[in-house]
N, C-alpha and C positions, 0 to 999 in steps of 0.2 A: 650231603654237606650242608650244614646250617649256616645261615648268614648272621653276622654280628651287627647289631644296631649300635651305631656310635652314640655316645651320650650327647644330649643337647647342651651346647655351651651356655654358661650363665649369661643371662641378659637377652638370649635369642628370642624366647617366647614373648617378652614384653615388646621387642622390636616388631615382631609379626603382629602383635595386637595393636600396636600403634599404627602400623601401616594399614591394617584392616579398618581401624577407626577413621583414618584419613580417607580411605577409599569409600567407605560408607557415607562419609560427610560430603565427598565430592559428587557422589551419585544420588544424593538425596533429592527429594522434590524441591526443597528450599533452595539448594545449590543450583539446581537446573533452572528454576524460575529466576534466580539472580542472574545467571548467565544470559537467559533470554532477554531480560530487561536491559542488561548492559549492551546487548547487541541490536536493540530495536527500540522503536518508539510507539506509544499508544495511538490507536486510531479511534474514530467515532464508534460507539457501541454497535451500531447496525452493521458495521463493516468487519467486526471481529471474526465472524464465521467464515469470511471470505479469504482471510490472510493466514499464512502459517503462524502458529502460536497466537493468532489474533492480534498481531502487531506488525508494524512496518519496519523492515530490516534497515539497518544503517549501512552507509558506505557502498550502496549498490545503485544500479539503474533499474527503474520499474516502468514498463510500458503500460499506460492506462489509455485505452483506445476509446474513450468517451469523455467529453469535456466536463460534464457534470460530475461523473465519477472521479475524475482527476482532481477537481477542486475539493470534493468531499474527502478524498484520501489525504490531500495536503492539509486540510483543515484540522484533522485529528491531532497531530503532534502540536500544532500551534495553539489549539484550544486547551490542551492539557498543561501548557507551560506559559507563564507570563514573561519569559525571557527568550523564548525561541523566535528566530527570525526566518522569514520565507522570502525567496527571490523568484520573480517571474521574468524570464528572459525570452525576448522574441515573440511575445504574444500580446500585442497591444489591445486586442478585443477579447481579452480573457473573461470578461464579465465579473467585475469586482463586486457588484451588488450581489450576485449569486454566491461568490466566494464568501462574502461577509455573512450571508444567511447560513452557510454551512459552518461558520465559526472561524474563518480566517480573518484575523484582525488587520485592518488597513494600516494601523500605526506601527506594525512590525512586519511590513511587507515592502520589499525593495523592487522597483520596476526598471527593467532595461528593455524598452520597447523595440529599439532598432539596433541590435548589436552588429548587424551586417555579417561579414565573414569572420568576425572575431568572437563569435558566440562561445566557442570552446574555451578560449582564454578567459573570457568574462566569467564563465561558469566556474573555472578553476580558481579564480580569485575570490569569487563570492562564496565558494565552499568553505573558506576560512571563517566567514562571518555568519553564514546562514545554514541552518540545519536541514532545510528542505529547499530544493531548487526545482522550479517548474520551467521546462525548457522546450521550445520549438526550434529544433536545429534548422538552420538555413543552409542546406546543402551538406555534403559529406566532408568532414575535416581530413587532414592528412593523418595517416595511421599513427604517427608519432604524437600528434596533438590529442587524438582520441585516447591513446594509451596513457598519456600524461593526465588527462582529465579523469579517467577511471581510477588511476592510481591516487590522485588527489582526493577523490571521494572515499577511497578505502582508508586513507590516512586521517582525514578530518571526520569521517563518520557521517558526512552529509548524504542525504538520499536525493537522487535525481529522478524526477517524474517527467515523462514525455508522452504526448498523445500520438507520436509517430513511431514507426519501426526504428529501433535504435541500430546504428551502423556497427556498434561494438557488441559487447556482451551484456544482455539484460538478465537480471535475476528473476523477475516476475513479469507476467503479461496478464493484464486485466481487460476483459471485454464485456460488452453487454449485448443482449439480444431480446427479442420479444417485447420491444417497447410499446407501451399502451398508455394513452392519456385518459384521464377521467375528468368529468365535469361538463362535457359537451353533450347536448341533446340534439334533436332533429331541428336545427335552425335556431337554437337558443343555448344559453349557458356560457361558461368560461372555463378555460383550462385550470384545473385545480392541482393535479398531481400526475406524475408519470411513474409507472411501475415497470421495472426491467428485471430480467434474469441476468445476474452478474456472474462471471466465471473467472477464476484465477488459476493459472498454471505456471510452472517455473522450473527451475533446475534443482537437482538434489532432492532434499526432503519435500520441496514444493512441487515435485513432478506429479504427484497425485492431484487431479483437478479438484477445486473447491467451488461450490456454487451457493448463491444466496439470492433470494427474491427481495428486491428493494423498492421502496418509494423514493424516487430520485428525480426531481425534488418531491417532497411530500406537501401537504396543504400549508405548512408553515415555511416552506422554502428550504427545509433541511433534508436530512436523509433518515429513513426509518425502515424497519423490517416490514415486509408486506406478507399477506396471507393469501395463498392461492385459492381460487374457486374453480368449480368444475368447468370443463370445456364448453364453449358456446359456439353457435353457428352465426356467422355474420350475414346480414341481409344481402340480397342480390345474387344468391346462389354461390357465394364464395364458400369454399370448403371450411369445415369446422376447424377452429384453432384452439389451442390450449390457452385459456384466458389467464393473463397475469395481472388483471386488475385486482386490487385489494378489496377484501370484504368490508363493507361499511363505507 
């Protein structure tokens, strides 16, 4: 028994063609890059290999467990835009000189040094005005306050950076290890730069760990990529360690 193929109605083929064209456009590299840019902000070039898509996601919480790395992460979006504002909440000794060296402009930085128990409410309010919020939580908020703050971040697109474990849901967690300072000799010299092994892990697409060797800070007080050199043995019988000091 043979099957009969029904004729294709007039106009059906063009419809399929149009749908295919739309699908190809939506899945093209240009469209993907546009979606990534809309959902994230640029970071300093040295930090791009460390973050998913080389950018800082919007509307999420990011744990950055190192003060210098946190300031460098916050400086990227601010340095890329002359209208972006940053808030620092509950961190009176944040090190504004170091932040300025990384590229964070003082004139577009709001400070709330002593928010007390109201840090969640203050962060929620400043999320309307600031694109990046640096926050040191003073204790754990009520679950409803925490949920309201995270929802506010998603609505406004503000990114919250914290150097402490977040009591809610964090999208990314950045850490450093293998810290080594250069510039000091045996009884002489001065600290010039610190080289660290930075690592990023998170949820979803960010579950695969990313790593980068950084000068943080470098000789100019900023952040730059470092080059590994072979392992060396420390004096005094200490076992050999993998050197993370940059060449040159």
